[in-house]
N, C-alpha and C positions, 0 to 999 in steps of 0.2 A: 504494500500500500504506500502511495506517495501522497504527501500533503503539501499544499502551497498555502501560505497565509499572507494575505495582504492586510496589514494592520489598519490602514486608513486609505480611503479613496474618496473621490468626489463624484457623485452620480446624481444628476438632476438637482444640484444644489444641496444634497444631503451628504453629511459625513457618514460613511458606512465602513464596516469591516467585512471582508469576504473570506470565508474558509472553504476551500474547494478540496475535495478528496477524490482521487481517481483510483478506482479499484482495477488493477491491471491483471485480473485473473483470466485464464483461458475460458472463453465463452464459446458455445457451439457455433455462434454466428461470427466469431472472430473479432467482435467489437469490444471496446473497453467501456465500462460503465463509469459514470461520474456523478457525484453528488455535490451540490453547491449550497451552502447556507449563508444567508446574509444577516448581519447583525448591525443595528444602529449604534452610533457612538454619541453619547451625550457630550455636551460642551466640556465637561470636566474629565472626559476620557473614559467614562464607565460604559461598558458594552451593554446594549439593550438587545436581548435575544428576539429572534423571529420578527424582525422589522419588515413589514411588507414593502416590496419594491415593485413599482409598476413595470410590467414587461409587455412587449408586443408579441403577438402570436406569429411565429416565423412562417413564411410561405413554404409550402411543400417543395422539396428539392426535385426538379423534374428528371434528374439523372438517376434517381433511386427507383428501381423497378421491383415491385413485390415478387417474392419467389413463388413459382407455381406450386400447386399442391404436391406434396411428396407422398408417394405410394408406399414405399418401404425403405428401411435403412438397416445398416449393420456394420460390424467391424470387418475390415478387409486389409489388403495390402496392395501397394503399387510398385511397379518397376518402370523402366523406360525402354523405348524401342532400341535405340542405338543410332548414332549419327549416320552410320552407313546406310540407313534406310531412306535418307533424304532424297526426295524426288521419286520414290517408288510408288506405284499405284496401290491405293488402299482397297480392301476387299468389299466394302459396302457400295452398292450402286450409287453413283453420283457423288461419291466422297472425294474424288480427285486424287492428288498425290500427297504423300506424307511430307509435312514441313516441320522440322525440328523446333521451330519457333511458335507453332500454333498450340496454344494451351487448351483448345477445345477438342483435341483428338483423344479418343479412348478406344482400346481394343480389349475384347473379352475372350476368355478361354472356352473350349468346346463344351464344358459342362453347363455353360450359361448362354450358348448361342440361341436356344429357344426362348429362355426366360427373358433375355435382354437382346432382342433383335436389333438390327441396324436402325439407327435413328433414336434409340433409347437415350434419354437425358439423364445425366448424373450430376449431383452436387457432391464433390469430394473434398473432405477436410482432413488436413494432416498437421504435423507439428509446426509447420511454417506458414500455413494459410489454406485457402479454399479456392476452388474453381468450379465453374459450370462447364460441362463437357458433354459430347455426344458420341455414342458408339459409331465409329466410322470404319472399323477394321476388326479382324480376328487375330487372336494370339494363341496359336496352337500349344505353346508351352505354359500358358497361364492356367492355374487351377481355379477352384471355386472361390469367389469373392476376391479374385486377384485381377487387377486391371493393369494394362500397359498404357503409359502416358507418353506424350512427347517429352523431350528433354526440358522444354520451357514449362510444361505442366508439372513435371516432377520437381523442378526447382521451386516453382511457386508453392506447391503443396508441402514438400518435404524440406526444402532448403539445400538439398544435395542430390547427387545422382547415385542410384543403388537400389535399395529396397527399403520401404518404410511402411509402418502401420498407418491406416487411415480409417475414417468413418465414411461409408458410402451410402448416399441417399439416392434412390432411384425415382425418377419422375417420368410419368408416361402421359 
């Protein structure tokens, strides 16, 4: 937990003290929670708790898109294709060629070809971050709940190339 304390500030002509606490715990959404408390300061320097401060309602951010409904989720693991596949044709119709920099590429193993057909969407969360991706290929060497990502996808989710544990949410 990190705390910032600003002992005195001037807001709309009022002397106030602001105590902001940021809780940087790993959240399923990857977002940090923050709590801000505002206290008034009397002219003699005494803190007056819970002083109301007028605030404007922020306009919604047009760049934030609500996540689609998730059908199922569970623990799994990810690996990456390998740079040598750059430019190779992917197995799902209309998917084009493999691009090591495309974070939206997912390949699944034979045990899940039927369960997760081409075009299935995934929200994949790992120790470094999360991505939205779509099944665009097959991974003959991948087992159950094992996804193969592009190098960019792997670095975004895990922070390194190799193998790492993830949480997989399937969206259809």
